VEXDREN-2710 file (C-alpha; in Angstrom, 1 decimal):
% VEXDREN-2710
k/r/px/py/pz
1/MET/102.5/103.3/60.0
2/ARG/100.4/101.9/62.9
3/PRO/103.4/100.3/64.8
4/VAL/105.2/103.8/64.6
5/ARG/102.1/105.5/66.2
6/ALA/101.8/102.8/68.9
7/VAL/105.6/103.4/69.8
8/VAL/105.2/107.1/69.8
9/LEU/101.9/106.9/72.0
10/LEU/103.7/104.6/74.3
11/SER/106.8/106.8/74.6
12/ALA/104.8/109.8/75.3
13/MET/102.7/107.9/78.0
14/LEU/106.0/106.7/79.7
15/LEU/107.4/110.3/79.5
16/LEU/104.0/111.8/81.1
17/GLN/104.2/109.0/83.9
18/ALA/107.9/109.9/84.7
19/CYS/107.3/113.5/84.8
20/ALA/104.1/113.0/87.1
21/ALA/106.1/111.3/89.8
22/GLY/105.1/113.1/93.0
23/TRP/102.0/114.9/91.6
24/SER/98.4/114.3/92.7
25/HIS/99.3/113.6/96.4
26/THR/97.7/114.7/99.7
27/SER/99.5/117.8/100.9
28/ASP/102.0/117.6/103.8
29/ALA/99.7/120.0/105.8
30/ALA/96.8/117.9/105.3
31/LEU/98.8/114.5/106.3
32/ALA/100.2/116.4/109.4
33/ARG/96.8/117.4/110.6
34/ARG/95.5/113.9/110.2
35/PHE/98.4/112.5/112.2
36/GLU/98.0/115.3/114.9
37/SER/94.2/114.5/115.2
38/ASN/94.8/110.9/115.3
39/GLU/98.1/110.5/116.8
40/ALA/96.8/108.0/119.7
41/GLU/95.2/105.8/117.2
42/PHE/98.3/105.8/114.8
43/GLU/100.4/104.9/117.8
44/SER/97.9/102.0/118.8
45/LEU/97.9/100.5/115.4
46/ARG/101.7/100.7/115.2
47/ALA/102.1/99.0/118.6
48/GLU/99.6/96.2/117.4
49/PHE/101.6/95.4/114.3
50/GLU/105.0/95.7/116.0
51/ALA/103.7/93.2/118.7
52/ASN/102.8/90.5/116.3
53/PRO/105.4/89.3/113.9
54/GLN/103.1/87.6/111.8
55/LEU/101.1/90.6/110.9
56/ARG/102.7/92.1/107.9
57/ALA/100.2/94.2/105.9
58/LEU/96.7/95.2/106.0
59/PHE/94.5/97.0/103.3
60/ALA/91.6/99.2/103.5
61/GLY/88.5/99.1/101.2
62/ASP/85.3/97.3/100.7
63/CYS/86.8/95.2/97.8
64/GLN/86.0/91.6/98.6
65/GLY/89.4/90.5/97.4
66/LEU/91.1/92.9/100.0
67/HIS/88.8/91.8/102.7
68/GLN/89.8/88.1/102.0
69/ASN/93.4/89.0/102.1
70/ASN/93.0/90.8/105.5
71/LEU/91.0/87.9/106.9
72/SER/93.7/85.3/105.9
73/ALA/96.6/87.8/107.3
74/MET/94.6/87.9/110.6
75/GLN/94.1/84.1/110.7
76/LEU/97.7/83.6/110.2
77/ALA/98.5/86.1/112.8
78/GLY/96.1/84.2/115.3
79/PHE/93.4/87.0/115.3
80/PRO/89.7/86.4/115.2
81/LYS/87.8/87.4/111.8
82/GLU/86.3/90.4/113.6
83/ARG/89.6/91.9/114.0
84/ALA/90.2/92.3/110.4
85/ARG/87.0/94.3/110.0
86/ARG/87.8/96.4/112.8
87/TYR/91.3/97.2/111.4
88/GLU/89.7/97.9/107.9
89/ASP/87.2/100.4/109.7
90/GLN/90.1/102.1/111.5
91/LEU/92.2/102.5/108.3
92/GLN/89.3/104.1/106.6
93/ARG/88.6/106.3/109.5
94/LEU/92.4/107.3/109.3
95/GLY/92.4/107.8/105.7
96/VAL/95.0/105.2/105.3
97/TRP/95.1/103.0/102.2
98/SER/97.3/100.3/103.8
99/VAL/99.7/99.6/106.5
100/ILE/102.8/97.4/105.5
101/LYS/105.5/96.4/108.0
102/GLY/108.9/96.2/106.7
103/GLY/112.5/95.9/107.8
104/ARG/112.8/99.5/108.6
105/GLY/109.6/100.2/110.2
106/ILE/105.8/100.4/109.5
107/GLU/104.4/102.3/106.4
108/PHE/101.0/104.0/106.8
109/ARG/100.3/104.5/102.9
110/VAL/97.9/107.2/102.2
111/ASP/98.1/107.7/98.5
112/PRO/98.5/104.7/96.4
113/GLY/100.6/104.7/93.1
114/SER/98.7/105.5/89.8
115/VAL/99.4/106.7/86.5
116/SER/98.4/110.3/87.4
117/ASN/101.2/110.6/90.0
118/GLY/104.0/108.5/88.2
119/ASP/103.4/105.3/90.4
120/SER/104.7/107.3/93.5
121/TYR/103.2/106.6/96.9
122/LYS/102.8/109.1/99.8
123/GLY/102.0/108.5/103.5
124/ILE/103.2/108.5/107.1
125/TYR/106.0/106.3/107.8
126/TRP/107.4/105.3/111.3
127/TYR/111.1/104.4/111.7
128/ARG/112.3/102.1/114.3
129/GLU/116.0/103.1/115.3
130/ASP/117.6/104.9/112.5
131/GLU/116.6/108.4/111.2
132/PRO/116.0/108.5/107.3
133/ARG/118.9/109.8/105.3
134/ASP/117.1/112.0/102.8
135/VAL/114.9/114.4/104.8
136/ARG/113.6/117.6/103.1
137/PRO/111.6/120.6/104.5
138/SER/108.7/119.8/102.3
139/LEU/107.5/117.0/100.0
140/ASP/104.7/119.0/98.4
141/ASP/106.9/120.1/95.5
142/TYR/109.7/117.5/95.4
143/ARG/110.1/115.7/92.0
144/PHE/112.0/112.6/91.8
145/SER/115.0/112.2/89.6
146/VAL/115.3/108.4/90.0
147/LYS/112.9/105.6/90.8
148/ASP/113.1/103.4/94.1
149/GLU/113.9/106.6/95.9
150/PHE/112.4/107.4/99.5
151/VAL/112.3/111.1/100.5
152/TYR/111.1/112.1/103.9
153/LYS/109.9/115.0/106.0
154/ALA/110.2/114.9/109.8
155/LEU/106.7/114.8/111.6
156/LYS/107.2/114.0/115.3
157/GLY/109.7/111.6/116.9
158/HIS/110.1/108.6/114.7
159/TRP/107.2/109.5/112.6
160/HIS/107.8/111.0/109.3
161/LEU/105.9/111.7/106.0
162/TYR/107.5/110.1/103.0
163/ILE/107.1/110.0/99.3
164/PHE/108.3/107.1/97.2
165/VAL/108.5/106.2/93.4
166/ALA/108.2/102.6/92.4
167/HIS/110.0/101.0/89.5
END
């Protein structure tokens, strides 16, 4: 009888997680205001990430493990240790959880994935050359039908808000 309860409980949890995708995120309006109020700082941080090919990711927070990861990344990129702390402070001021450089641009992640939001992420994303394919007028009420899906809302120029569901 207990294995059946465990399977039912696990199934219910997975269903709730799938249904929660896109919930519990910062609103589009709040992200847009944050960007508008700090546009120069976002641009500056984007430019610094673009200028150094070895700088791939940076995380905010006071967690010692994250700080050590940031220090390692900074040292590999040729920056002094003080720069890691400055970046961490800057991310906290901007309300950004992480900055990640990928093949398509630089992601400024604001809301990390969690069980309460179906392992979906929301943030401000900068695209290099191409415009995103799936642009919507709002991300606030958008619910995903598939995993590994990015959906965007235009913000300004190459800056977009995005929401993403991880697998």
